[in-house]
N, C-alpha and C positions, 0 to 999 in steps of 0.2 A: 877253131872258133870258140868252142866251149871252154877250152883251157885258158884262152885269153880273157874270156869273160870272168871266170873265177879269179884268175891271177890279178887282173886289174881291180875289179870291184871289191874283192875281199883280201887282197894282198898289198895293193899299192894305194888305192883310193882312200883308205882310212888315214894313211899318213899325210896325204895331200890335204884332206879336210882338217885334220888336227893342226897341221902346220899353218894353214891359212887362218884358222880360228885364233890361234895364239899370236902369231905375228901381226895379223890384220887388226886384232884388238889393240895391240901395243901401238901400232902406227896411228890408228884412229884416235886413241887417247892423246897421243902426242900432237897430232896435226889438227884434230877437230874436237877439242875438249868440250865445246859448248853443244855438240850434238850427242854427248854421252848421257843420254837420258831416255826414259821410256815415252815421253810425251804425255800430255794430259788433255782430256776432254771431259773431265769430271763434272763440269757444269751442265752437260747435256745428258739427258736420259739417266739420271743418277741411280734410279732403282735398278734398271737393267744392268748398269755398270757394276753396281754393288754386288748383285747376285752372280753375274757373269765372272767378274774379276776374282771374287772370293772362291767360287767353286773351281775355277780354272787353276788358281794358284795352289789351293790345297791339293787338288788332284795331281798337278804336274810336279810338285815338290816330292810327294810320296812316290810317284812313278819314277822320277829321276834317281832318287836315292835307292829305290828298290832295284832298278836296273843296274845301278853302279855297284851296289853291294852284292846283288845276286850274280852278276856276270863276272866280277873280279875277285870274289872270295874263292880261294883254292878249295878243292873238294875235301882235302884232308882236314880242313878247319871246321867242317860241320858234320862230316859223315859219322863221327863218333856219337853225335846227338840225334840226327835225323837222316833218313834215307833220301836219295835223289828224288824218288817218287813223292815223298812227303813235301820236300822243298818245292817241287813243281806244282803240287796242289795248292800250297800256300801262295805261290806266285800267281796262279790262276785266280784264286779267290780274292786276294788283296789287290792284285793288278786289275782284275775285272771291275771290282767295286770302285776303286779310285779312278780307273780309266773312264768309267761311265760318268762319274761326277765331273771329271775334267772335260769330257766330251760335251756335257750339258753346258758347262760354263763357257767353253770356247765357242759353242754354237751361238750362245747369247751374245758374246762379244763380236763375233763375225756378223751376225744379223744386225746388230746395232751399228757397226761401222759401215755396212753396205747399204742400209736402208735409210739412214738419217743423212739428208743432203749436207747439213752443216758439218757433220763429222767426216763425211766423205771429202769435203773441201779441205780439211786440215790433214788428211791422210795421204801419205806418199804411196807410190806403187809398191814399194817394198813392205810397207805396213800391211797392206792387204794381202800381198803375196805370201808373207811369212805366216799370217793367220790361216790362209787357205792350206799351205803346206803342213802346218801343225794339225789342222783339222783332218786332212787326209791321213797323216801319220797316226793320229789317234784312232781313226776308223780302221786302218790296217791292223793296229795293235789289238783292237777288239775282235776283228775278224779272225785273228790267230787263235783265239781262245778255244773254239770248237776243235781246231786241229790239234791243239795241245792236249785236250781231253781225250782225243782219239788214241794217243800214245802216252798214257799217264805214268809210264814206268820211269820217266826222267832221262831216258837215253839221248833223245834229241837235245834236251836242255843241256846235257853235259857236253855235247858237241859245240854248242854256241858259247858256253862258258870257257871251254878250252880254246876256242878260236879267239875270243876277246882277250884272254890272258896271254896267248902267244903274240897277238898284235901289240899288247902293252909292253911285253918284254922283248920286242924287236926280233922275234924268231921268224925266219922266212918260210916256215912250213905251215902257216896258218890257213891259207886259202883252200888247199885240198880238203880240209875238214868239212867244208860246206857243200861239197859236190853231192848232188842228189837230194839235198834238203828241200823242203817245200818252197815253192816259188813265192808264196805270200810272205814267208819269213825273210827271204832274200830281198824282196822289194822293201820290206819294213826296215831292214838294216841299211840298205842303200839310201833310202829317203832320210833315215835318221842321221847318217853321215853327211848328207847334203845340207841338213839343218846346221851342222857344225861349220860347213863350208860357207854358208850364207850369214853366219852369226855376226861377224864384225861389220857387215854392211847393213844390218838391221837394228831395230830398237832393242833386240835381245841383249845387246852389250850391257844394258843396265843391270844384268844379273851379276856382273863382276862387282858392282857397287852396292850389293845388298848390305843394309846397315846393321850388321851383326853387333858392332860396338855399342849400339844404342842400349843393349841389354845390360851393360855394366857401367855406363857413363855416370858420373857423379855430379857434374855441374848443372847449373840451371841458367836459362836465358829469360830475359824479360820480354814478354809478348804484350803488345798494346792492342786492345780491341776498342773500337769506338762506334757509338751510334750517332746519328746526325745531331741529336739534342745534346750530346756530350761535347761535340766539337765547337759549337757556337753558342755562347751564352746570351744573356739579355743585351740588347743594343749592340750586337756584333762583337761582344767581348768573348775571346776564346774561352771555352769551358774546360772542365776537367776531363782528362783522358784516363779511362779505366786501365788498371794494370793487373796483370796476373803472372804468376810464375809457372813456367813449364820447363821440363828438362832441356838442357842445352846439348848441342852436339859435342 
């Protein structure tokens, strides 16, 4: 039973989740292009949305790239500069700080979506479910910090990085590496993989459309903004419409 648990969740499940995420995203973009968005409720509770969204996105971006670089960078690429123990302390410090920021932001977003009747009305079951799963995942990540401090030599971290790199390179001997590791780590990994599995069925797909090209675009588009007094002049005569230039896509 134990062998099947490790073999499935840490040897087979990662490939199922990644395959569903990639193929599911392609199918959704092809068949339901108009659902390819994050959805907007910015007219409601603007202040709470502002703080929640910004804190969440700042935190999650740092955490994502921190996990990506930390887990997939081969040991030989950094051991000439820092030790595994130093790398683990950096991960704990940076991950803890931005994890806490992300947790506060996500808590604000979840509270806003659950307690405002108008926002609840425009939310799907998946909208709420994915926020709850992300909240639990962040909580688990923060819970792992004391466990990581208890063995700050970096040995356990090396096991997880080796596991991730073997999964990425399609080596079949990855699962046994996690036998005997802390249960909280294992649940954290399984739930993280499950987020990949649910990815194409949720609003998370908008991540693929992050507007990176906005940083180097050269053109401009005409944006027209109007006040009521600008639209209708004296005796019903159409008035002037103000124009402004903003960068175009």
